[in-house]
C-alpha positions in Angstrom: 1.0 72.4 26.4 3.3 69.3 25.2 1.9 66.1 24.4 3.7 62.7 24.6 3.2 60.7 21.4 4.3 57.2 20.6 4.1 56.7 16.8 4.6 53.2 15.1 5.9 53.3 11.5 5.4 50.5 9.2 8.0 51.7 6.4 11.3 50.2 6.3 13.1 53.5 6.0 11.0 56.3 7.4 11.7 59.9 6.8 13.6 61.8 9.3 11.8 64.0 11.9 12.6 67.7 11.2 9.5 69.2 13.1 10.2 70.5 16.6 9.9 68.0 19.5 11.6 67.0 22.6 12.9 63.7 24.3 12.8 62.2 20.8 13.7 58.3 20.8 13.5 55.7 18.2 13.7 52.1 18.0 13.4 49.3 15.6 13.4 45.6 15.0 17.1 45.3 16.2 15.9 46.0 19.9 15.4 42.7 21.3 12.5 43.9 23.4 10.6 45.5 20.5 8.7 42.5 19.4 7.5 42.0 23.0 6.4 45.5 23.1 4.5 45.3 19.9 2.8 42.0 21.1 1.6 43.8 24.1 0.3 46.8 22.0 -1.6 44.1 19.7 -3.1 42.8 23.0 -4.0 46.0 24.2 -6.2 46.7 20.8 -7.5 43.5 20.9 -8.7 43.6 24.5 -10.4 46.8 24.6 -14.0 47.0 25.1 -16.1 43.7 24.3 -12.9 42.0 23.0 -14.9 41.1 19.9 -12.8 41.2 16.7 -14.2 43.7 14.1 -12.8 45.3 11.0 -11.0 48.3 12.7 -9.3 45.9 15.3 -8.2 43.6 12.6 -6.8 46.6 10.5 -5.0 47.8 13.7 -3.6 44.5 14.3 -2.3 44.1 10.8 -0.6 47.6 11.0 1.2 46.7 14.4 2.3 43.3 12.7 4.1 45.4 10.0 5.7 47.9 12.2 9.3 48.4 11.9 10.0 51.5 14.0 8.7 53.2 17.1 9.0 56.8 17.6 8.7 58.5 20.9 8.6 62.1 21.4 6.8 65.2 23.1 5.6 67.9 20.9 3.5 71.1 21.3 0.1 71.4 19.6 1.3 74.1 17.4 3.5 71.7 15.8 0.7 69.4 15.1 0.6 70.2 11.3 4.0 69.2 10.6 3.6 66.2 12.5 0.8 65.3 10.3 2.9 65.4 7.3 5.7 63.3 8.5 3.0 60.8 10.0 1.6 60.4 6.7 4.7 59.8 5.1 6.0 57.5 7.6 2.7 55.6 7.8 2.0 55.4 11.4 -0.7 55.0 14.0 0.0 57.0 17.0 -0.6 56.3 20.7 -1.9 59.2 22.7 -1.7 59.8 26.6 -5.5 59.5 26.6 -5.5 56.1 25.5 -6.7 56.6 21.8 -5.1 55.2 18.8 -4.9 57.7 16.1 -4.3 58.0 12.2 -1.6 60.6 10.7 -4.3 63.3 10.7 -5.0 62.8 14.4 -8.3 61.3 13.9 -9.3 58.5 16.5 -9.1 55.2 15.0 -10.0 53.4 18.2 -11.1 54.8 21.7 -9.7 52.9 25.0 -13.2 51.3 25.2 -13.0 49.8 21.8 -15.2 52.0 19.9 -14.4 53.5 16.7 -15.8 55.6 13.8 -15.9 53.4 10.5 -15.4 56.7 8.6 -12.1 57.5 9.9 -9.4 56.0 7.5 -6.7 53.8 8.4 -3.2 54.9 7.1 -1.9 53.1 4.2 1.2 53.8 1.6 0.0 55.8 -1.1 1.4 53.1 -3.6 -0.4 50.4 -1.5 -3.7 52.2 -2.2 -2.9 53.0 -5.9 -2.2 49.1 -6.3 -5.6 48.1 -4.6 -7.3 50.6 -7.0 -5.6 49.2 -10.1 -6.5 45.6 -9.2 -10.0 46.3 -8.4 -10.4 48.0 -11.8 -9.0 44.9 -13.4 -11.4 42.5 -11.6 -14.3 44.6 -12.8 -13.4 44.2 -16.3 -13.9 40.4 -15.5 -17.3 40.9 -13.9 -15.6 40.3 -10.4 -15.8 42.5 -7.6 -14.3 42.8 -3.8 -15.3 45.1 -1.1 -13.9 48.5 -0.7 -13.2 47.7 2.7 -10.7 44.8 1.9 -7.1 46.5 2.4 -4.2 46.7 0.2 -1.4 44.5 0.7 2.0 45.4 1.8 3.6 48.2 -0.1 7.0 48.6 -1.5 8.1 51.1 1.3 7.1 48.2 3.8 7.9 45.0 2.3 11.0 43.0 3.2 11.3 40.1 0.6 13.0 36.8 1.2 16.5 36.8 -0.2 16.7 35.3 -3.7 18.8 32.3 -2.7 16.2 31.2 -0.1 13.5 31.6 -2.6 15.3 29.5 -5.2 15.7 26.7 -2.3 12.3 26.8 -1.5 11.3 26.4 -5.1 13.6 23.4 -5.4 12.0 21.9 -2.3 8.3 22.4 -3.5 9.7 20.6 -6.9 10.6 17.7 -4.8 7.3 17.7 -2.7 5.4 17.8 -5.9 7.2 14.8 -7.6 7.0 12.6 -4.5 3.1 13.4 -4.4 3.2 12.2 -7.8 5.3 9.1 -7.1 2.5 8.2 -4.2 -0.2 8.7 -6.4 1.2 6.2 -9.0 2.1 3.7 -6.2 5.7 4.3 -7.0 7.4 5.8 -4.2 10.8 7.5 -4.7 13.4 6.6 -2.2 14.3 10.0 -0.2 18.0 9.3 -0.7 17.4 9.7 -4.5 16.1 13.3 -4.0 19.1 14.2 -1.6 21.5 13.0 -4.3 19.9 14.6 -7.4 18.9 18.0 -5.8 20.8 18.5 -2.6 19.9 22.1 -2.5 16.1 21.4 -2.4 16.3 18.3 0.1 18.3 20.6 2.6 15.6 23.0 2.3 12.6 20.7 2.9 10.7 22.1 6.2 9.7 19.8 8.9 6.2 18.9 7.3 7.7 18.3 4.0 10.5 16.1 5.3 8.0 14.0 7.2 6.0 13.7 3.9 9.2 12.8 1.7 9.8 10.2 4.3 6.7 8.6 4.7 6.1 5.0 3.5 2.2 5.8 2.5 0.8 9.1 3.6 -2.9 9.6 3.9 -4.7 10.3 0.5 -5.6 13.7 1.7 -2.0 14.4 2.4 -0.9 13.4 -0.9 -3.6 15.7 -2.8 -2.5 18.6 -0.6 1.2 18.2 -1.2 0.2 17.6 -5.1 -1.3 21.3 -5.1 2.2 22.5 -4.1 2.9 22.7 -7.8 0.8 25.7 -8.0 2.7 27.4 -5.2 6.1 26.5 -6.9 5.1 28.3 -10.3 4.7 31.8 -8.7 8.0 31.4 -6.9 9.8 30.1 -10.3 8.2 33.2 -11.8 9.6 35.4 -9.2 12.7 34.1 -9.8 12.5 34.6 -13.7 12.6 30.8 -14.3 9.4 31.2 -15.7 8.4 34.0 -18.2 5.0 34.7 -17.1 2.4 33.9 -14.4 -0.8 33.3 -16.4 -4.4 33.9 -14.7 -5.4 31.3 -12.4 -7.9 29.7 -14.6 -5.6 26.5 -15.8 -3.6 23.9 -14.0 0.2 24.6 -14.5 2.6 22.9 -16.9 4.3 20.5 -14.3 6.9 19.2 -16.9 8.4 22.7 -17.5 8.4 23.5 -13.7 10.4 20.3 -12.9 12.7 20.5 -16.1 13.4 24.3 -15.2 14.1 23.5 -11.4 16.3 20.6 -12.3 18.4 22.7 -14.7 18.7 25.6 -12.3 19.7 22.9 -9.4 22.4 21.7 -11.7 23.6 25.2 -12.6 23.8 26.6 -9.2 21.6 29.4 -7.4 24.4 31.6 -6.1 23.4 34.2 -8.8 19.9 34.3 -8.9 17.7 37.4 -8.6 14.1 38.5 -8.1 11.8 40.5 -10.3 11.1 44.2 -9.4 9.3 44.3 -6.1 6.5 46.3 -7.9 5.6 43.3 -10.1 5.8 40.9 -7.3 3.1 42.9 -5.1 1.0 43.5 -7.9 0.6 39.8 -8.5 0.1 39.3 -4.8 -2.4 41.7 -4.6 -4.4 40.1 -7.2 -4.2 36.7 -5.9 -5.0 38.2 -2.4 -8.2 39.5 -3.9 -9.1 36.4 -6.1 -8.9 34.6 -2.9 -11.4 36.5 -0.9 -13.8 36.0 -4.1 -13.3 32.2 -3.9 -13.7 32.3 -0.3 -16.9 34.2 -0.5 -18.5 31.8 -3.0 -17.3 28.8 -0.7 -19.0 30.7 2.2 -22.5 31.0 0.3 -21.9 27.5 -1.1 -21.8 28.5 -4.8 -19.7 27.8 -7.6 -16.8 29.9 -7.8 -16.7 32.0 -11.2 -15.2 29.7 -14.1 -12.5 32.3 -14.5 -11.0 31.3 -11.2 -9.7 27.8 -9.8 -9.6 28.4 -6.1 -7.0 25.9 -5.3 -4.5 27.5 -7.7 -5.3 31.2 -6.1 -4.8 29.7 -2.6 -1.4 28.2 -3.4 -0.2 31.3 -4.9 -1.6 33.4 -2.2 0.4 31.1 0.1 3.4 31.4 -1.8 3.4 35.3 -2.1 2.7 35.7 1.7 5.9 33.6 2.4 7.8 35.6 -0.1 6.9 38.8 1.6 7.6 37.5 5.1 3.8 37.6 6.0 3.9 37.5 9.9 7.5 36.3 9.9 6.1 32.8 9.4 8.1 29.8 8.3 6.9 27.8 5.2 4.7 25.4 7.3 3.0 28.2 9.2 1.9 30.7 6.7 -1.4 32.2 6.9 -3.8 33.5 4.0 -6.3 35.5 5.8 -8.6 37.4 3.4 
């Protein structure tokens, strides 16, 4: 008996299908209707049963957001073992005719009524799970801990980074925001035309919110404080571009003078030949700050002081920068989310 399966893969280059199946169809992000289909799938997951958010629905939602390929095919039951091997390597969840959503091993992740078994594992690429384990071990040496249920960040096989020139332009824009925030704090507002003349690439890359801030006569104090913190988002981007040699632990405010000097130098030299650090190192740093952010928020939730080893504001800004760098939810700069 053949079974129709829809498999949703998060990896950028999934392995070819060599097991026997019929009516194989594949589509990806180039299909203009694919995003709408994925949005509908997310709606199906979230509306099942009592419609209340839980850990499993959240994990399925995040998986679907990362999906880059959909495979549809009919397969005989005797070929399921070969399917499972491919499904694991392609990091898929499978939607079945009975309305269940299953992992590569065929175990039910969610039933049509929304019920699920917490002991059934969500699929993640092996390198992402290893990175999560490494970060957890490192945090343990600092006396810090995050729950085992906190998932890994996007894997090398899944991520699509922003291109280096876009990252450089964003770094220059953040530099200008930091400078203007300082000028407001010192009651010495800089004329926006000065920024446009001295750093045209950074000025052109300003987001809508940033442009409004740069042009403001006197923004609210809270906005000035918020934009001042953007230096801490600038540091990881300069580090990602190899403009800074290291990304120190998030327990000390960054060296603003160094960031501005490097940014201005690179702006003058041009950014056409900029490159990013190897993706593994970028994701290692992202995973660390994702877990540090969870720790900081948990202390806030319990109305407790965060450990002395963490400055929560720094962690939040770095997490924001890394999520933008890795195209989290495909959001533009003003709309980046940092869920934990």
